[in-house]
C-alpha positions as CSV (number, residue, x, y, z in Angstrom):
1,M,1.5,-13.5,4.4
2,P,3.3,-13.9,7.5
3,V,7.3,-12.7,6.3
4,R,10.0,-15.3,6.7
5,K,12.8,-14.6,9.2
6,S,16.1,-15.9,6.8
7,L,15.5,-13.0,4.2
8,R,18.1,-12.3,1.7
9,A,20.7,-9.8,2.7
10,A,20.9,-6.9,1.1
11,L,22.9,-3.6,1.0
12,I,22.1,0.1,1.3
13,A,19.9,2.8,-0.7
14,P,21.3,6.4,-1.3
15,L,19.8,9.1,0.8
16,L,17.1,10.8,-1.3
17,L,18.4,14.8,-1.4
18,L,14.8,16.9,-1.8
19,P,15.4,19.9,-3.8
20,A,16.4,22.9,-2.0
21,C,14.2,25.5,-3.5
22,A,11.2,23.1,-2.0
23,P,8.8,24.3,0.4
24,A,9.5,22.3,3.5
25,A,7.0,19.4,4.5
26,H,6.9,18.6,8.0
27,D,5.0,15.7,9.3
28,S,2.4,17.4,11.8
29,A,2.5,17.4,15.7
30,A,-0.5,18.7,16.0
31,P,-3.4,17.1,17.8
32,K,-5.0,14.2,16.1
33,D,-8.2,13.5,15.1
34,T,-8.9,10.1,16.6
35,T,-13.0,9.7,16.2
36,G,-14.2,10.8,12.6
37,P,-16.2,13.0,11.1
38,T,-19.8,13.9,13.3
39,A,-21.5,12.9,10.0
40,F,-20.1,11.3,7.3
41,R,-19.8,12.9,3.5
42,H,-21.0,11.1,0.7
43,P,-19.9,10.3,-1.7
44,G,-16.5,10.4,0.3
45,V,-14.4,7.1,-0.8
46,V,-11.5,8.3,-2.6
47,V,-13.5,10.4,-4.5
48,S,-16.0,13.9,-4.1
49,A,-18.9,15.1,-5.6
50,D,-17.3,18.5,-5.9
51,G,-13.7,16.7,-8.0
52,L,-15.9,14.4,-9.9
53,A,-17.8,17.6,-10.9
54,A,-14.1,19.4,-11.7
55,V,-13.5,16.4,-13.7
56,R,-17.0,16.3,-15.9
57,E,-16.3,19.7,-16.5
58,K,-12.4,19.1,-18.0
59,V,-13.5,15.8,-20.0
60,A,-16.5,18.1,-21.8
61,E,-13.8,20.6,-22.5
62,G,-11.7,17.7,-24.0
63,R,-8.7,18.7,-21.7
64,E,-5.9,16.4,-21.1
65,P,-5.0,13.5,-19.3
66,W,-8.6,13.6,-18.5
67,K,-10.0,13.4,-22.1
68,S,-7.6,10.0,-23.1
69,A,-8.1,8.6,-19.4
70,F,-12.4,8.5,-19.6
71,D,-11.7,7.2,-23.1
72,A,-9.2,4.2,-22.0
73,M,-11.9,3.7,-19.0
74,K,-15.0,4.1,-21.3
75,A,-12.9,1.6,-24.2
76,S,-12.1,-0.8,-21.2
77,R,-13.8,-4.1,-21.1
78,Y,-15.0,-2.8,-17.2
79,A,-17.2,-0.4,-19.2
80,S,-19.5,-2.8,-21.4
81,L,-23.2,-2.9,-20.8
82,A,-22.9,-6.6,-21.0
83,Y,-20.7,-7.2,-18.6
84,T,-21.1,-10.3,-16.8
85,P,-20.7,-10.7,-12.6
86,H,-19.7,-14.3,-11.9
87,P,-20.8,-14.0,-7.6
88,A,-19.4,-16.9,-5.7
89,E,-20.7,-18.0,-2.2
90,D,-17.2,-18.3,-1.0
91,V,-14.3,-16.8,-2.9
92,A,-11.5,-18.9,-1.5
93,C,-7.9,-18.0,-2.3
94,P,-5.1,-19.5,-1.3
95,P,-1.7,-17.9,-1.4
96,N,0.2,-17.2,-4.9
97,S,-2.9,-18.7,-6.6
98,G,-6.6,-19.0,-6.1
99,P,-9.9,-20.4,-8.1
100,P,-11.6,-18.2,-10.7
101,A,-13.2,-16.6,-8.2
102,C,-10.6,-14.6,-6.7
103,L,-10.2,-12.9,-9.8
104,A,-14.1,-12.6,-10.8
105,E,-14.6,-10.9,-7.7
106,R,-11.8,-8.3,-7.8
107,E,-12.9,-7.3,-11.5
108,D,-16.4,-7.4,-10.8
109,A,-16.0,-4.8,-7.8
110,I,-13.9,-2.9,-10.5
111,A,-16.6,-3.1,-13.3
112,A,-19.1,-2.1,-10.8
113,Y,-17.0,0.9,-9.8
114,T,-16.3,1.9,-13.2
115,H,-20.2,1.7,-14.4
116,A,-20.4,4.4,-10.8
117,L,-17.5,6.7,-12.6
118,L,-19.3,6.6,-16.3
119,W,-22.7,7.2,-14.4
120,Q,-21.2,10.3,-12.7
121,L,-19.1,11.4,-15.7
122,T,-21.9,10.8,-18.7
123,G,-25.1,11.1,-16.6
124,E,-26.5,8.0,-18.4
125,P,-28.8,5.8,-15.7
126,R,-28.3,2.9,-17.5
127,H,-24.4,3.0,-16.2
128,A,-25.4,3.2,-12.6
129,A,-28.4,0.4,-13.2
130,E,-25.2,-1.8,-14.8
131,A,-23.4,-0.7,-11.2
132,V,-26.2,-2.0,-9.3
133,R,-26.9,-5.2,-11.2
134,I,-23.1,-6.0,-10.1
135,M,-23.5,-5.4,-6.7
136,D,-26.7,-7.1,-6.0
137,A,-25.4,-9.7,-7.8
138,W,-22.7,-10.2,-5.0
139,S,-25.2,-9.5,-2.1
140,A,-27.0,-12.3,-2.9
141,A,-24.3,-14.8,-3.4
142,L,-21.6,-14.2,-1.1
143,K,-21.1,-15.3,2.4
144,K,-16.9,-15.4,3.1
145,H,-13.5,-15.6,1.9
146,S,-11.6,-18.3,3.0
147,D,-7.9,-19.9,2.7
148,G,-4.5,-18.0,3.4
149,N,-5.1,-15.0,1.0
150,A,-8.6,-14.2,2.4
151,G,-7.7,-11.1,4.1
152,L,-5.8,-9.5,1.4
153,Q,-8.6,-10.6,-1.2
154,A,-11.3,-8.5,1.2
155,A,-9.0,-5.7,0.7
156,W,-8.7,-5.7,-2.8
157,A,-12.4,-6.1,-3.8
158,G,-13.9,-4.6,-0.2
159,S,-11.8,-1.3,-0.8
160,T,-13.4,-1.3,-4.8
161,W,-16.5,-2.2,-3.6
162,A,-16.8,0.5,-0.9
163,R,-16.0,3.4,-3.7
164,A,-18.9,2.2,-6.2
165,A,-21.5,1.4,-3.7
166,D,-20.8,5.1,-2.0
167,L,-21.1,7.1,-5.1
168,V,-24.2,5.4,-6.4
169,H,-25.5,5.5,-2.9
170,A,-25.2,8.8,-3.1
171,T,-26.3,9.8,-6.3
172,Y,-28.7,7.2,-7.5
173,P,-31.9,7.2,-5.6
174,A,-33.5,3.9,-7.8
175,W,-30.6,1.8,-5.7
176,Q,-32.4,1.9,-2.2
177,G,-34.1,-0.4,0.5
178,P,-33.5,-3.9,1.1
179,A,-30.9,-3.8,-2.1
180,V,-28.9,-1.3,-0.4
181,Q,-28.9,-3.3,3.2
182,R,-28.4,-6.6,1.9
183,F,-25.1,-5.0,-0.1
184,K,-24.4,-3.4,3.1
185,W,-24.9,-6.7,5.5
186,M,-22.5,-8.6,2.8
187,L,-19.6,-6.1,3.6
188,R,-20.1,-5.8,7.6
189,K,-20.3,-9.7,7.8
190,A,-18.1,-10.8,4.5
191,Y,-15.7,-8.3,4.8
192,L,-15.1,-6.2,7.8
193,P,-13.8,-9.3,9.6
194,D,-11.1,-10.1,7.1
195,V,-9.9,-6.4,6.5
196,T,-9.9,-5.6,10.4
197,A,-8.2,-8.6,11.6
198,P,-4.7,-8.3,13.1
199,V,-1.9,-8.9,10.7
200,P,1.2,-7.1,13.0
201,D,4.0,-9.8,11.6
202,Y,2.9,-9.8,7.7
203,N,4.4,-7.8,4.7
204,G,3.0,-3.9,5.7
205,N,1.0,-4.0,2.0
206,W,-1.2,-6.1,3.7
207,E,-2.4,-3.9,6.2
208,L,-2.5,-0.9,4.2
209,T,-4.8,-2.2,1.4
210,M,-6.6,-3.8,4.6
211,T,-7.3,-0.7,6.2
212,D,-7.9,1.2,2.5
213,A,-11.1,-1.7,2.7
214,A,-11.9,-1.0,6.0
215,I,-12.2,2.9,6.1
216,G,-14.2,3.2,2.7
217,I,-16.8,0.4,4.3
218,A,-16.9,2.4,7.6
219,V,-18.1,5.8,5.6
220,F,-20.6,3.6,3.3
221,L,-22.0,2.3,6.6
222,E,-21.1,5.1,8.5
223,D,-19.6,3.0,11.3
224,H,-17.7,5.5,13.4
225,T,-15.7,2.8,15.2
226,V,-14.6,1.0,12.3
227,F,-13.6,4.6,11.1
228,A,-11.6,5.1,14.5
229,D,-9.7,2.5,14.3
230,A,-9.0,2.5,10.9
231,L,-7.5,6.2,11.6
232,R,-5.5,3.9,14.3
233,R,-3.9,1.0,11.8
234,Y,-3.1,3.9,9.5
235,R,-1.0,5.9,11.9
236,D,0.8,2.3,13.4
237,R,1.5,1.4,10.1
238,V,3.0,3.8,7.9
239,P,5.6,5.0,10.0
240,A,6.5,1.2,10.2
241,Y,6.4,0.9,6.7
242,F,8.1,3.9,5.1
243,Y,11.7,4.9,6.8
244,L,12.7,8.5,8.0
245,T,16.0,9.1,9.5
246,S,14.4,10.6,12.4
247,D,12.6,7.2,13.4
248,G,16.4,6.5,14.3
249,P,19.2,4.0,13.4
250,L,16.7,1.3,12.7
251,P,12.5,1.5,11.4
252,K,10.0,1.1,13.6
253,P,8.5,-2.2,14.1
254,P,5.1,-2.7,13.3
255,P,2.8,-1.9,16.8
256,G,2.2,-5.8,18.4
257,S,4.7,-7.3,16.3
258,T,6.9,-9.8,17.3
259,I,9.7,-8.0,14.9
260,D,11.6,-6.6,17.6
261,T,15.3,-7.1,17.7
262,P,18.0,-5.6,15.0
263,E,18.4,-8.6,13.2
264,E,14.5,-9.4,12.7
265,I,13.9,-5.8,11.6
266,R,16.2,-6.7,9.1
267,A,15.5,-9.8,7.9
268,Y,11.7,-8.1,7.8
269,W,13.3,-5.3,5.6
270,F,14.6,-8.0,2.7
271,G,17.9,-8.3,4.4
272,Q,18.8,-4.2,4.4
273,R,21.2,-3.4,6.8
274,K,21.1,0.2,6.2
275,Y,18.2,2.9,6.2
276,V,17.4,6.3,4.2
277,D,14.9,8.8,3.8
278,G,11.8,7.0,1.6
279,L,13.0,3.6,1.8
280,G,10.1,0.8,2.3
281,Q,9.5,-2.4,4.1
282,E,9.5,-4.2,0.8
283,T,11.6,-2.1,-1.4
284,C,14.3,-5.0,-1.5
285,R,11.3,-7.4,-2.6
286,N,10.1,-5.5,-5.7
287,L,8.3,-1.9,-6.6
288,M,5.3,-3.8,-7.3
289,H,4.6,-4.4,-3.3
290,I,5.6,-0.7,-2.8
291,G,3.2,0.6,-5.1
292,Y,0.0,-1.5,-3.8
293,A,1.4,0.3,-0.2
294,L,2.0,3.7,-1.6
295,A,-1.5,3.5,-3.4
296,A,-3.2,2.2,-0.4
297,T,-1.9,4.6,1.7
298,A,-3.1,7.4,-0.8
299,H,-6.4,5.9,-0.5
300,I,-6.9,6.2,3.4
301,A,-5.6,9.6,3.3
302,E,-7.8,11.1,0.7
303,T,-11.0,9.0,1.8
304,A,-10.1,11.1,5.7
305,W,-9.3,14.1,3.7
306,H,-12.4,14.0,2.1
307,Q,-14.3,13.0,5.5
308,G,-12.4,16.4,7.6
309,V,-9.4,14.0,9.1
310,D,-6.0,15.4,7.6
311,L,-3.8,12.5,8.0
312,Y,-1.6,13.7,4.8
313,A,-0.7,16.4,7.6
314,E,0.4,14.0,9.6
315,Q,2.9,11.8,7.9
316,A,3.5,14.7,4.7
317,Q,7.7,14.7,4.8
318,R,7.4,10.7,5.0
319,L,4.9,10.6,2.0
320,R,6.9,12.7,-0.3
321,S,10.3,11.4,0.5
322,A,9.1,7.4,-0.6
323,L,7.2,8.5,-3.6
324,E,10.5,10.2,-4.7
325,F,12.7,7.7,-3.8
326,H,10.9,4.8,-5.5
327,A,9.4,6.8,-8.5
328,R,13.3,7.9,-9.1
329,Y,14.4,3.7,-9.3
330,Q,11.2,3.1,-11.1
331,L,11.5,5.1,-14.2
332,G,15.3,3.5,-14.3
333,A,17.9,4.8,-12.3
334,K,20.3,2.6,-11.7
335,P,20.8,1.5,-8.0
336,P,23.9,1.4,-6.3
337,K,25.6,-2.2,-5.0
338,W,24.3,-0.9,-1.1
339,L,20.3,-1.3,-2.4
340,C,19.5,-4.2,-2.5
341,G,22.3,-5.8,-3.7
342,G,22.3,-3.6,-6.6
343,T,19.2,-4.9,-7.8
344,V,15.5,-3.3,-7.8
345,V,12.5,-5.2,-9.4
346,R,10.7,-2.7,-11.5
347,T,6.9,-3.5,-11.0
348,M,5.2,-0.4,-9.9
349,G,1.9,0.0,-11.2
350,P,-0.6,2.9,-11.7
351,D,-0.2,3.8,-7.9
352,V,1.3,7.5,-7.4
353,E,-2.2,9.6,-8.9
354,I,-3.6,10.3,-5.5
355,A,-0.9,11.0,-3.6
356,L,0.8,12.9,-6.0
357,N,-2.1,15.1,-6.2
358,H,-2.4,16.5,-2.7
359,L,1.0,17.0,-2.1
360,S,2.2,18.6,-4.8
361,H,-1.2,20.0,-6.5
362,R,-2.9,21.0,-3.0
363,L,0.4,21.5,-0.6
364,H,2.6,22.5,-3.6
365,L,5.3,20.4,-2.4
366,A,8.3,19.3,-5.5
367,L,8.1,16.1,-6.7
368,P,10.3,16.1,-9.9
369,E,10.6,12.3,-10.1
370,T,6.6,11.2,-9.1
371,E,5.7,14.0,-12.1
372,K,7.5,12.4,-14.2
373,L,6.8,8.9,-13.5
374,A,3.1,10.0,-13.2
375,A,3.8,11.6,-16.7
376,A,5.2,8.6,-18.3
377,T,2.5,6.2,-17.2
378,R,-0.8,8.2,-18.4
379,P,-3.5,7.7,-18.5
380,A,-3.1,5.3,-15.7
381,G,-5.7,2.2,-15.7
382,T,-5.9,-0.2,-13.6
383,D,-3.9,-2.9,-12.0
384,D,-6.8,-5.5,-11.8
385,L,-6.6,-5.7,-8.2
386,F,-7.9,-2.5,-6.3
387,V,-6.3,0.6,-8.1
388,A,-8.7,2.1,-11.1
389,W,-8.5,5.1,-13.2
390,E,-6.8,7.5,-11.1
391,T,-5.2,9.6,-14.0
392,L,-9.1,10.5,-14.6
393,T,-10.4,11.1,-11.2
394,H,-6.8,13.0,-9.4
395,A,-4.6,14.4,-12.1
396,D,-3.4,17.6,-12.1
397,G,-4.7,19.7,-9.8
398,P,-7.3,20.4,-6.4
399,D,-10.9,19.8,-6.4
400,R,-13.2,23.0,-5.9
401,Q,-14.1,22.3,-2.7
402,D,-10.6,22.4,-1.7
403,A,-10.5,26.3,-2.3
404,H,-13.2,26.3,0.0
405,R,-11.1,24.3,2.6
406,G,-8.0,26.3,2.8
407,A,-5.9,22.9,1.5
C-alpha cells in the first residue's frame, strides 16, 4: 500500500558490528550484467537440477536437517494427492482482507510447488501429475486480479506458480503442448501486468516481492525483456530498502518516488531518525514485513544466480548486514530505546535460508546471528504466502554446480 506521511516517530538502532575474523564482504563495483543469459537454464527459478539432486541424496541418506524438512513437507496438507484446487476467474483482494479466492490462490500455488518438489525428490510421477492438475485448473479459469492488493496477491502467487511450472515443465514430459501454453498465457496476462506495475511510493516489500514473481515468470516464459527489467528493479529497490552507512546520512529514496525530503524519508522509514548498517525500511513496522523483503531479495538473487547473473555479489555487504541485524532482534535481543522507540515486533517467518546459504556456505562469510535463527526455526516450512520448504532446498551447503562455477 502507499505509505502515509504521518507515521509514528521512532528512534535509532545500534550499529551492528560484524565479527572481525570474518572475511570482508564488499558490494561489487564490477560491470553489471543488465540483460541476463543468452539462453535460460531450466529448472532455474530459485531451485536447480543440481541443487535438488544434492538434496535427494541427503534425504535418501537420512541426513539432517533435510530428512526432517522432507518429512514435514510430505506430511503437510499441501502434499495430499487428493488436494482440491479452487480456481477463480477474478481474484479480488482488498487491503487487509479478501474473499476465499485470495487464500485459495496462494495455497494452490504452494500445493503445486510442493508436488513438483516431491516429484523431483521421490521420482513418483503421480506428484508431477498432481502439480499439473492444480496448474491446469487455474490456467483454465483465471483472468485477472483486482482490488487494492492485486499487485501483492499476484506477486505472492505468481512467484510460487513460476517455481512450480518451471520445475515441472523441465522434468516431466507429459506436461507439454496446449496445456503449457495456456499456463504461460495466464502468467503473461493475469500476473505480469500486476507484478511489473510501478509502485515506488509503496512499502518496499511490495516491489521486492513483485520482482521475485517477475523474474521467475521471465525465466519460465524465456522473456529477456522482463528478466532485464527485474534486474533493474532489484538494483533500484534493494539499496533503497536496506541501509548502509556508505549511503550517506539518509537512506536512498526509491527511484521514481515522491519521497525525497529528509522528513518524508523519516516518515517512510516509520519514524526512524538515525540509520545504521542493516536497518530496513520496515524495521519499525514489524519484522514480518522485513522477512518478506529478505526472502524476496534472496529469491531474486538465487534465480539470477542460476541464470548466470551474480546479484548477490552486488549487495553482499548490505544483505549480510540486514540479515544479522534483524536475526539478532528476532532471536530476542532487547532493543534499546533508540531502536523503534525500544520496541520491535518479532514476527519474522521462515525467511533466511536461501540468503544464508549463499553468503555463509558459498561465500564463507560469518553470519552467526542468522545461523542461530535458522537453527532455531528448522525445519522451516511455509508462510502460506510465497515462502515454502527452504530448509529442504537450501540449508547448509552449496549445490553441486557451485564447485564448477567457482562460486
